C-alpha positions as semicolon CSV with decimal commas, in nm:
position;residue;x (nm);y (nm);z (nm)
1;M;7,113;7,960;12,238
2;Q;6,812;8,185;12,178
3;A;6,614;8,204;11,853
4;I;6,485;8,551;11,761
5;L;6,217;8,630;11,507
6;S;6,103;8,983;11,580
7;N;6,249;9,328;11,628
8;G;6,312;9,357;11,253
9;F;6,542;9,060;11,200
10;Q;6,578;8,682;11,219
11;G;6,864;8,551;11,427
12;V;7,003;8,314;11,687
13;F;7,183;8,448;11,993
14;Y;7,474;8,255;12,146
15;H;7,539;8,381;12,495
16;S;7,873;8,372;12,674
17;E;7,995;8,505;13,005
18;T;8,095;8,832;12,838
19;K;7,851;9,103;12,945
20;E;8,005;9,408;12,781
21;K;8,063;9,316;12,416
22;A;7,888;9,113;12,147
23;I;7,940;9,046;11,778
24;I;7,691;9,009;11,494
25;V;7,774;8,728;11,248
26;V;7,657;8,719;10,886
27;S;7,752;8,453;10,633
28;G;7,801;8,477;10,257
29;S;7,605;8,426;9,938
30;D;7,515;8,072;10,049
31;G;7,238;8,241;10,247
32;G;7,035;8,108;10,534
33;M;7,162;8,057;10,887
34;R;7,384;7,747;10,882
35;W;7,725;7,911;10,846
36;A;7,631;8,208;11,062
37;N;7,514;7,974;11,338
38;E;7,830;7,765;11,317
39;I;8,060;8,068;11,332
40;A;7,861;8,236;11,612
41;S;7,875;7,919;11,821
42;V;8,255;7,910;11,782
43;F;8,291;8,270;11,899
44;S;8,057;8,202;12,190
45;A;8,267;7,903;12,294
46;H;8,566;8,140;12,305
47;G;8,387;8,384;12,534
48;I;8,232;8,628;12,283
49;S;7,854;8,659;12,288
50;S;7,742;8,629;11,926
51;L;7,426;8,698;11,729
52;A;7,391;8,504;11,404
53;V;7,170;8,702;11,165
54;A;6,998;8,589;10,845
55;Y;6,964;8,842;10,566
56;W;6,834;8,626;10,281
57;K;6,725;8,276;10,172
58;T;6,508;8,190;10,472
59;K;6,132;8,172;10,516
60;Y;6,133;8,518;10,672
61;T;6,387;8,696;10,450
62;S;6,435;8,775;10,081
63;K;6,445;8,482;9,838
64;T;6,707;8,660;9,626
65;L;7,029;8,836;9,722
66;A;6,907;9,170;9,597
67;L;6,769;9,487;9,757
68;I;6,841;9,358;10,108
69;P;6,771;9,633;10,365
70;I;7,072;9,727;10,578
71;E;6,814;9,804;10,848
72;I;6,820;9,429;10,929
73;I;7,164;9,485;11,080
74;Q;7,055;9,809;11,243
75;S;6,773;9,619;11,417
76;A;7,018;9,351;11,535
77;V;7,246;9,621;11,679
78;L;6,952;9,777;11,864
79;W;6,850;9,437;12,005
80;L;7,199;9,382;12,146
81;K;7,211;9,733;12,291
82;N;6,869;9,683;12,453
83;N;6,995;9,360;12,604
84;G;7,282;9,529;12,784
85;F;7,575;9,507;12,544
86;S;7,752;9,840;12,533
87;K;7,990;9,746;12,251
88;V;7,882;9,578;11,928
89;G;8,099;9,448;11,644
90;I;8,022;9,266;11,322
91;Y;8,187;8,967;11,150
92;G;8,102;8,890;10,788
93;V;8,219;8,635;10,533
94;S;8,239;8,702;10,157
95;K;7,909;8,868;10,058
96;G;7,850;8,900;10,431
97;A;8,182;9,086;10,457
98;E;8,047;9,332;10,201
99;L;7,736;9,366;10,418
100;A;7,945;9,404;10,735
101;L;8,159;9,684;10,594
102;I;7,862;9,869;10,445
103;S;7,660;9,835;10,766
104;A;7,943;9,962;10,983
105;S;7,996;10,257;10,748
106;L;7,631;10,356;10,796
107;I;7,563;10,255;11,158
108;P;7,798;10,426;11,406
109;Q;7,691;10,196;11,691
110;I;7,899;9,921;11,524
111;E;8,245;9,970;11,674
112;C;8,451;9,689;11,522
113;V;8,451;9,502;11,190
114;I;8,602;9,170;11,087
115;A;8,562;9,119;10,712
116;V;8,664;8,774;10,585
117;S;8,726;8,749;10,209
118;P;8,606;9,110;10,179
119;S;8,466;9,331;9,906
120;C;8,568;9,693;9,852
121;C;8,246;9,803;9,684
122;V;7,876;9,732;9,646
123;F;7,816;9,474;9,375
124;E;7,505;9,401;9,175
125;G;7,259;9,169;9,343
126;I;7,208;8,803;9,259
127;A;6,873;8,671;9,137
128;K;6,916;8,322;8,993
129;P;6,979;8,222;8,722
130;A;7,125;8,565;8,648
131;Y;7,220;8,887;8,817
132;S;6,944;9,113;8,940
133;N;7,001;9,437;8,745
134;T;6,977;9,619;9,075
135;S;7,177;9,668;9,394
136;S;7,240;9,401;9,653
137;W;7,147;9,642;9,933
138;T;6,914;9,927;10,028
139;W;6,932;10,194;10,297
140;G;6,639;10,411;10,390
141;G;6,438;10,238;10,121
142;Q;6,681;10,342;9,846
143;P;6,911;10,104;9,651
144;L;7,278;10,169;9,712
145;P;7,487;10,251;9,402
146;Y;7,650;9,934;9,273
147;A;7,911;9,794;9,035
148;S;7,716;9,637;8,753
149;F;7,771;9,310;8,568
150;Q;7,605;9,454;8,259
151;N;7,770;9,342;7,934
152;M;7,993;9,098;8,122
153;E;8,022;8,737;8,012
154;I;7,881;8,521;8,293
155;S;7,872;8,144;8,256
156;L;7,887;7,931;8,571
157;I;7,947;7,602;8,387
158;K;8,207;7,755;8,157
159;H;8,402;7,896;8,451
160;I;8,395;7,567;8,642
161;V;8,505;7,359;8,341
162;K;8,776;7,604;8,238
163;N;8,923;7,663;8,583
164;R;8,842;7,324;8,737
165;E;8,703;7,500;9,041
166;F;8,417;7,725;9,155
167;G;8,517;8,085;9,123
168;F;8,487;8,415;8,940
169;T;8,799;8,611;9,029
170;K;8,877;8,723;8,673
171;L;8,516;8,830;8,621
172;Y;8,517;9,043;8,937
173;I;8,850;9,200;8,840
174;D;8,694;9,297;8,507
175;V;8,393;9,445;8,688
176;L;8,617;9,646;8,919
177;N;8,822;9,775;8,626
178;R;8,512;9,877;8,429
179;H;8,251;9,976;8,684
180;K;8,405;10,055;9,023
181;S;8,341;10,421;9,108
182;E;8,346;10,655;9,404
183;E;7,968;10,620;9,430
184;N;7,968;10,238;9,465
185;T;8,285;10,213;9,673
186;I;8,217;10,135;10,040
187;Q;8,285;10,443;10,252
188;V;8,501;10,249;10,498
189;E;8,649;10,569;10,639
190;N;8,315;10,631;10,813
191;I;8,344;10,314;11,024
192;N;8,349;10,394;11,395
193;G;8,615;10,147;11,509
194;P;8,896;9,904;11,419
195;I;8,880;9,704;11,095
196;L;9,033;9,360;11,038
197;L;9,048;9,221;10,684
198;L;9,132;8,855;10,622
199;S;9,186;8,726;10,270
200;A;9,345;8,445;10,074
201;K;9,621;8,509;9,823
202;E;9,472;8,248;9,587
203;D;9,106;8,332;9,644
204;A;8,931;8,181;9,343
205;Q;8,582;8,308;9,433
206;W;8,660;8,677;9,399
207;P;8,977;8,888;9,438
208;S;8,955;8,943;9,813
209;A;9,327;9,007;9,859
210;E;9,324;9,277;9,591
211;M;9,003;9,429;9,728
212;G;9,145;9,424;10,081
213;K;9,443;9,621;9,955
214;L;9,209;9,875;9,794
215;I;9,024;9,911;10,126
216;C;9,351;9,975;10,310
217;D;9,460;10,226;10,045
218;R;9,136;10,415;10,097
219;L;9,167;10,409;10,476
220;R;9,520;10,539;10,448
221;S;9,431;10,815;10,204
222;K;9,136;10,926;10,419
223;G;9,343;10,941;10,737
224;F;9,138;10,674;10,917
225;L;9,182;10,723;11,292
226;F;9,126;10,366;11,414
227;P;9,355;10,062;11,385
228;Y;9,319;9,851;11,071
229;H;9,500;9,543;10,947
230;H;9,489;9,326;10,637
231;E;9,622;8,972;10,674
232;I;9,671;8,767;10,359
233;F;9,691;8,389;10,401
234;H;9,879;8,137;10,186
235;P;9,792;7,863;10,112
236;A;9,427;7,938;10,177
237;S;9,092;7,948;10,001
238;H;8,792;8,180;10,002
239;I;8,665;7,987;10,307
240;L;8,875;8,142;10,583
241;C;8,604;8,114;10,847
242;P;8,559;7,841;11,113
243;V;8,304;7,622;10,933
244;K;8,303;7,258;10,832
245;T;8,178;7,230;10,477
246;K;8,240;7,011;10,175
247;M;8,211;7,323;9,963
248;R;8,579;7,388;10,028
249;L;8,659;7,103;9,789
250;A;8,521;7,318;9,506
251;Y;8,846;7,515;9,529
252;R;9,163;7,372;9,377
253;I;9,387;7,513;9,650
254;E;9,188;7,320;9,911
255;R;9,229;6,993;9,719
256;Q;9,602;7,048;9,673
257;H;9,682;7,183;10,020
258;K;9,415;7,045;10,253
259;N;9,615;7,061;10,576
260;E;9,766;7,401;10,504
261;C;9,426;7,551;10,423
262;E;9,285;7,413;10,747
263;A;9,582;7,564;10,934
264;S;9,506;7,900;10,770
265;R;9,145;7,879;10,891
266;K;9,263;7,813;11,246
267;Q;9,507;8,102;11,229
268;A;9,236;8,332;11,087
269;L;9,016;8,246;11,385
270;K;9,300;8,319;11,627
271;V;9,367;8,655;11,462
272;S;8,994;8,735;11,479
273;L;8,972;8,649;11,849
274;D;9,280;8,858;11,924
275;W;9,130;9,150;11,725
276;L;8,808;9,140;11,926
277;V;9,006;9,249;12,231
278;K;8,996;9,593;12,062
279;L;8,614;9,596;12,077
């Protein structure tokens, strides 16, 4: 394990015996490094060198999930290339899946994407206690076009009490129906390699299965030349990545089908490891 705080990003590198390929790991809107570190260590234990990268909520990154420069990922790619890895992929979870797909669409040196609980477009940033009124991401110093939450009813407590779980699927569906456009849709057809999408049929956090289908529809319509696959798990929750967290209990499906959801996580990891053979 090697901590990195230079070269334009903050990260932790988990080395394995693999010399040719490496994968960047970014976690979701939880922020920080904990999940990214945990996932990267799992991949490393399975023979894939992994670089966990922080993009917000640390001492050295943004304190809000808004206007995050995609160049953080570009710098991580360059670091791996300079350290002898000829092939670089990226694995992202939830908001990190959004980041992974956007980054790969802009950075051709990324040659494989695994997007867990993915997004099909750029959403408005998050700046507690409300949304940021700006994009989540920037590229070349310019905010990326985004799907706005303007004029949408947003009440965390109301959603939790009403649905008896943490999640905003209906809200995100409304946003997609009202504000999704060609400009804020991720240009996934520009990705320079295979794409794996993993989502849960009952994802309560946001409609990852529906957004995964939209991504595949776009790839198909654009004549995407690389392999792509969307696997939908049932029963499963938004947390389809190999992490141990009590947060999973915030989802009703996890409380009702604990063992099945854990089995889905294990299967999602297996599918991810098999997919990385393509990198």
